[in-house]
C-alpha positions in Angstrom: 113.5 79.2 84.8 110.6 81.0 86.4 109.5 77.8 88.1 113.0 77.4 89.5 113.0 81.0 90.7 109.6 80.5 92.3 110.9 77.3 94.0 113.9 79.1 95.4 111.7 82.0 96.7 109.4 79.5 98.4 112.3 77.6 99.9 114.0 80.8 101.2 110.7 82.0 102.6 110.0 78.7 104.5 111.3 78.1 108.1 113.3 75.0 106.9 114.9 77.1 104.2 115.9 79.9 106.5 117.3 77.5 109.0 119.1 75.6 106.3 120.6 78.9 104.9 121.7 80.1 108.3 123.3 76.7 109.2 125.0 76.5 105.9 126.5 80.0 106.2 127.5 79.3 109.9 129.1 75.9 109.2 130.9 77.0 106.1 132.1 80.2 107.6 133.3 78.4 110.8 135.0 75.7 108.7 136.8 78.0 106.4 137.8 80.3 109.2 139.2 77.4 111.1 141.3 76.4 108.1 142.8 79.9 107.8 143.5 80.0 111.6 145.1 76.6 111.4 147.2 77.8 108.4 148.3 80.9 110.3 149.3 79.0 113.4 151.2 76.5 111.1 153.2 79.5 109.6 153.9 80.9 113.1 155.1 77.5 114.3 157.5 77.2 111.3 158.7 80.8 111.8 159.3 80.0 115.6 161.3 76.9 114.6 163.5 79.1 112.4 164.0 81.7 115.1 164.9 78.9 117.5 167.7 77.7 115.1 169.0 81.4 115.1 169.1 81.4 118.9 170.8 77.9 118.9 173.4 79.1 116.4 174.1 82.2 118.5 174.4 80.3 121.7 176.7 77.8 120.1 179.2 80.5 118.8 179.0 82.3 122.1 179.9 79.0 123.9 182.8 78.5 121.4 184.1 82.0 122.2 183.8 81.2 125.9 185.9 78.1 125.8 188.5 78.7 122.9 188.2 82.2 121.5 191.4 82.0 119.4 190.4 78.8 117.6 186.9 80.0 117.1 188.0 83.4 115.6 190.4 81.4 113.4 187.6 79.2 112.2 185.4 82.2 111.5 188.2 83.9 109.5 188.7 80.7 107.5 184.9 80.2 107.0 185.2 76.8 108.5 182.0 77.1 110.5 178.6 76.5 108.8 175.8 78.9 109.6 177.9 81.6 111.2 180.5 84.0 109.9 182.3 87.2 110.8 180.0 90.3 110.6 179.6 91.3 107.0 180.6 94.8 106.1 178.3 97.2 104.1 175.1 95.5 104.6 171.6 96.9 104.8 170.2 96.3 108.3 166.6 96.2 109.2 164.6 95.5 112.3 164.6 91.9 113.5 161.5 89.9 114.5 160.6 91.0 118.1 160.2 87.4 119.0 163.8 86.7 118.1 165.0 89.6 120.3 163.1 88.2 123.3 164.3 84.7 122.7 167.9 85.7 122.4 167.7 87.8 125.7 165.9 84.9 127.5 168.5 82.4 126.1 171.8 84.4 126.8 170.7 86.6 129.6 170.5 90.3 130.0 174.3 90.6 130.8 175.2 89.5 127.2 173.8 92.8 125.9 172.4 91.1 122.8 171.6 93.2 119.8 170.1 91.7 116.6 169.4 93.1 113.1 167.9 91.4 110.0 170.1 91.8 106.9 167.8 92.7 104.2 170.1 92.7 101.1 171.8 89.6 99.5 173.4 87.4 102.0 175.9 84.7 100.9 173.5 83.3 98.3 176.3 83.3 95.7 178.2 80.9 97.9 175.8 78.2 97.0 175.1 78.8 93.4 176.0 76.1 90.9 178.4 74.3 93.2 176.2 71.2 93.7 177.4 71.2 97.2 174.0 70.2 98.6 172.2 67.1 97.4 168.9 67.8 95.7 169.4 71.6 95.6 170.1 73.4 92.3 170.3 76.9 91.4 170.2 80.0 93.6 169.3 79.4 97.2 167.6 82.0 99.4 169.4 82.7 102.6 168.3 84.6 105.6 171.0 86.4 107.7 170.9 88.2 111.1 173.7 90.3 112.4 174.0 89.4 116.2 176.1 91.3 118.7 176.8 90.0 122.2 179.4 90.2 125.0 180.9 86.7 125.6 181.9 85.2 128.9 185.3 86.8 128.8 183.8 90.3 128.4 184.7 90.7 124.8 182.1 92.3 122.5 181.4 90.0 119.5 179.6 90.7 116.2 178.8 87.9 113.9 176.4 87.0 111.1 174.0 84.0 111.5 172.8 82.6 108.3 170.2 80.0 107.6 168.3 78.7 104.6 165.3 80.9 104.0 162.1 79.5 105.5 160.0 77.9 102.7 156.4 77.5 103.8 155.0 74.3 102.2 151.8 74.7 100.2 148.7 73.9 102.1 146.2 72.1 99.8 143.3 72.5 102.2 142.9 76.1 101.2 142.6 75.3 97.4 139.3 76.5 95.9 138.1 73.0 95.2 138.3 72.0 98.8 136.6 75.2 100.0 133.9 74.4 97.5 133.5 71.0 98.9 133.2 72.4 102.3 130.4 74.7 101.3 128.6 71.8 99.6 128.9 69.5 102.5 127.7 72.3 104.8 124.7 72.8 102.5 123.8 69.1 102.7 124.2 68.9 106.4 122.2 72.1 106.9 119.3 70.7 104.7 119.2 67.4 106.6 119.2 69.3 110.0 116.6 71.8 108.9 114.3 69.1 107.7 114.8 67.1 110.9 114.2 70.1 113.0 111.0 71.1 111.3 109.4 67.7 111.3 107.4 68.3 114.5 106.3 71.7 113.3 105.1 70.2 109.9 103.4 67.5 111.9 101.6 70.2 114.0 100.8 72.2 110.9 99.3 69.1 109.2 97.3 68.3 112.3 95.9 71.8 112.5 94.9 71.6 108.8 93.2 68.3 109.4 91.5 69.7 112.5 90.1 72.5 110.4 88.6 70.0 108.0 87.8 67.1 110.2 85.4 67.0 113.2 87.1 64.0 114.7 90.9 64.2 114.1 93.4 61.9 115.7 95.7 63.1 118.4 99.2 63.9 117.4 102.0 61.6 118.7 103.9 63.6 121.3 107.6 63.2 120.3 110.6 65.5 119.7 112.3 68.2 121.9 110.8 69.4 125.1 109.3 72.6 123.7 107.8 70.7 120.8 106.2 68.0 123.1 104.7 70.8 125.2 103.2 72.4 122.1 101.8 69.1 120.8 100.3 68.2 124.2 98.7 71.6 124.3 97.3 71.1 120.8 95.9 67.7 121.6 94.3 69.1 124.7 92.7 71.8 122.6 91.4 69.3 120.2 89.9 67.2 122.9 88.2 70.1 124.5 86.7 71.2 121.2 85.4 67.6 120.5 83.9 67.5 124.1 82.2 70.8 123.4 80.6 69.3 120.2 79.6 66.2 122.0 78.0 68.2 124.7 76.0 70.3 122.3 74.9 67.0 120.5 73.8 65.6 123.7 71.7 68.6 124.6 70.0 68.7 121.2 69.3 64.9 121.3 67.7 65.4 124.8 65.6 68.3 123.6 64.5 66.4 120.5 63.7 63.3 122.5 61.6 65.3 125.0 59.8 67.0 122.2 58.6 63.7 120.7 56.1 63.0 123.5 54.3 66.4 123.5 54.3 66.4 119.7 52.7 63.0 119.6 50.2 64.0 122.3 49.4 67.1 120.4 48.9 65.2 117.2 46.4 62.9 118.9 44.5 65.9 120.2 44.5 67.4 116.8 42.9 64.3 115.4 39.8 65.2 117.5 39.3 68.5 115.8 35.9 68.3 114.2 36.4 70.7 111.3 38.1 68.6 108.6 40.0 71.4 106.7 41.3 73.0 109.9 42.4 69.6 111.2 44.3 68.7 108.1 46.2 72.1 108.1 47.0 71.6 111.8 48.2 68.1 111.4 50.3 69.1 108.3 52.0 71.9 110.2 52.6 69.6 113.1 54.2 67.0 110.8 56.4 69.7 109.3 57.6 70.8 112.8 58.2 67.1 113.7 60.3 66.7 110.5 62.4 69.7 111.3 63.0 68.5 114.8 64.1 65.1 113.4 66.3 66.6 110.8 67.8 68.9 113.3 68.6 65.9 115.5 70.1 64.1 112.5 72.3 67.1 111.7 73.6 67.4 115.3 74.3 63.7 115.4 76.2 63.9 112.2 79.0 66.2 113.9 79.7 63.4 116.4 81.5 60.5 114.9 83.4 58.0 117.2 83.8 55.4 114.4 87.2 53.7 114.3 89.5 54.0 111.3 90.1 50.9 109.2 91.5 49.9 105.8 88.7 49.6 103.3 88.5 48.3 99.7 86.9 51.4 98.1 85.7 49.6 95.0 83.8 47.0 97.0 82.1 49.7 99.1 81.1 51.8 96.1 80.0 48.8 94.1 77.9 47.5 97.0 76.2 51.0 97.5 75.4 51.2 93.7 74.0 47.6 93.6 71.8 48.3 96.6 70.2 51.3 94.9 70.0 49.5 91.5 68.1 46.5 93.2 65.5 49.0 94.4 65.0 50.2 90.8 66.9 53.5 91.2 68.8 54.8 88.2 72.3 54.5 89.7 75.3 53.5 87.5 78.9 52.7 88.2 81.1 54.5 85.7 84.6 53.8 86.9 86.8 51.8 89.4 89.9 52.9 91.3 91.1 49.4 92.6 92.6 50.8 95.9 92.2 50.4 99.6 92.1 53.4 101.8 92.4 54.2 105.5 89.0 55.7 106.2 85.9 55.6 108.4 83.7 53.2 106.4 80.3 54.1 107.9 81.0 57.8 107.5 82.0 57.3 103.9 78.8 55.2 103.2 76.5 57.7 104.8 78.2 60.5 102.8 77.8 58.7 99.5 74.1 57.7 100.4 73.3 61.3 100.8 75.1 62.3 97.5 73.4 59.5 95.5 69.9 60.2 97.1 70.3 63.9 96.2 71.4 63.1 92.6 68.4 60.7 92.1 65.9 63.1 93.7 67.0 66.3 92.0 69.0 65.1 88.9 67.1 62.1 87.8 70.1 59.7 88.0 73.4 59.1 89.7 76.6 58.1 87.9 79.2 57.1 90.4 82.9 56.7 89.5 86.1 56.3 91.4 89.6 57.4 90.4 93.1 58.0 91.9 94.9 61.3 91.8 98.2 61.8 93.5 97.6 59.3 96.2 94.1 60.7 96.8 90.9 58.8 96.1 88.3 60.8 94.2 84.7 59.6 94.1 82.4 61.5 91.9 78.5 61.4 91.9 77.1 63.1 88.8 73.5 63.7 87.8 71.7 65.0 84.7 69.6 67.7 86.5 69.5 71.5 85.9 72.5 72.1 88.1 73.0 75.0 90.4 73.8 78.7 89.6 77.5 79.1 90.2 77.0 81.9 92.7 74.8 79.6 94.9 77.1 76.5 94.9 79.0 77.5 98.1 75.8 78.1 100.1 74.4 74.6 99.3 76.4 73.2 102.1 74.7 75.4 104.7 71.9 73.8 106.8 68.3 74.0 105.5 69.4 75.7 102.2 67.9 74.2 99.1 68.6 74.7 95.5 66.2 75.9 92.9 62.6 76.6 93.6 61.7 73.3 92.0 63.4 71.6 94.9 60.6 72.5 97.2 59.8 70.7 100.5 57.1 68.8 98.6 60.0 66.7 97.1 60.8 65.5 100.6 64.0 67.5 101.3 64.7 70.0 104.0 68.2 71.1 102.8 70.4 69.2 105.2 71.6 66.3 103.0 74.7 68.1 101.7 75.4 69.5 105.1 75.4 66.1 106.6 77.4 64.7 103.7 80.1 67.3 104.2 80.2 66.7 108.0 80.6 63.0 107.4 83.3 63.6 104.9 85.2 65.9 107.3 85.1 63.0 109.8 87.7 61.1 107.9 89.6 64.1 106.4 87.8 64.2 103.1 86.8 67.3 101.1 83.5 67.6 99.3 82.9 70.0 96.4 80.1 70.7 93.9 80.5 71.8 90.3 78.2 72.1 87.3 79.0 69.6 84.5 79.8 71.0 81.1 77.0 69.1 79.5 74.5 69.9 82.1 73.9 68.5 85.5 75.7 68.7 88.9 78.7 66.6 90.0 79.8 66.2 93.7 83.4 65.3 94.1 84.6 63.6 97.3 88.4 63.5 97.7 90.5 62.0 100.6 94.1 60.7 101.0 94.7 56.9 100.7 96.6 56.7 104.0 94.4 59.0 106.1 96.9 61.9 105.9 97.2 64.7 103.4 101.0 64.7 103.0 102.3 61.5 104.6 104.3 63.3 107.3 
């Protein structure tokens, strides 16, 4: 229940959820309101039809009085006419529908002096009870009556009662609760589809921004969708390109500096070889070698941030197995502990260099490297574990910083300068992978490299 409530809160807080809710409320409200308006107009039309029949009956009796008043009066006295009778005595009169008054005045003219009242008490209903005079009608029939006065064509004032079957509004099934519920459900489904379709470009942009924060060489976003979205995507792609250009320019500058330093360093080394005092010469040569190593490592680190390698589909097991066998043939303690049997969309050289650094670190500082591959929710996870002393938990995060080394035992005498993990993480970011370190429960350190199979993190 808590998970469902949390899911609902997350959905309501998302842009897609808010759009879906607003659309659902709007569509459902408009649909239901339209049904009520249509029902109201239908009732008005039926009422108008009833009033038209009253006007027609009044015009007919007025026409009869105009042509043959004696016969018409005799027919009224004998109740031989259907729908019109002499004015009823002792009836309760109420106001008639204003629309009927206007229609009678327009139909008969102002000279007729039309007056009309609605009879509100019982009106001839007993005349139709239990007489079976109308096929299909049984029992008491509701009758509506109007008392209409007018001056006929001969100038005689007439007062008659017009009676019609009471208007029966047929039931409208479209306003039943089940149909209203279906309208709400249909509105919800349409709204969810529309909200998801609307937010696809935004999710693509969000995903690309996340990849850009992790990868040094993300792919450009396809520019599709509405105009505003295309402008945003084009702007984002331009920003990515400018950032990449900035990195490449920095790399080129560092490469040029390192290259230019090689010549004076070599010349300086040759001159140091000419120092006569042996102890001093060795110290100077050692310092120069250390400086040359730092220049070379700095150049490697700078070059690692620039990766123009193309993406390709690679058999991960083959790549990992080949790497392990290469080290094993050189006599290194490297073992393959698990296969994942999957091909992934990656940059193979970047993955190889990343794993090479991790395996070399594991052998150098942990005594051995156990490499295994597994699948986890469409993500490939490659772990490289060693049996060394591990790293204090508070120092794990800083191990990825350039020129930061682990324990004091990992001195420069071991050959490391502290950029192996930095380069490994940079190479991993080049194909959207994440690299993390953790101490193993039984001792040692494990580096976990995780990346999506299809080169994306959510398959958008």
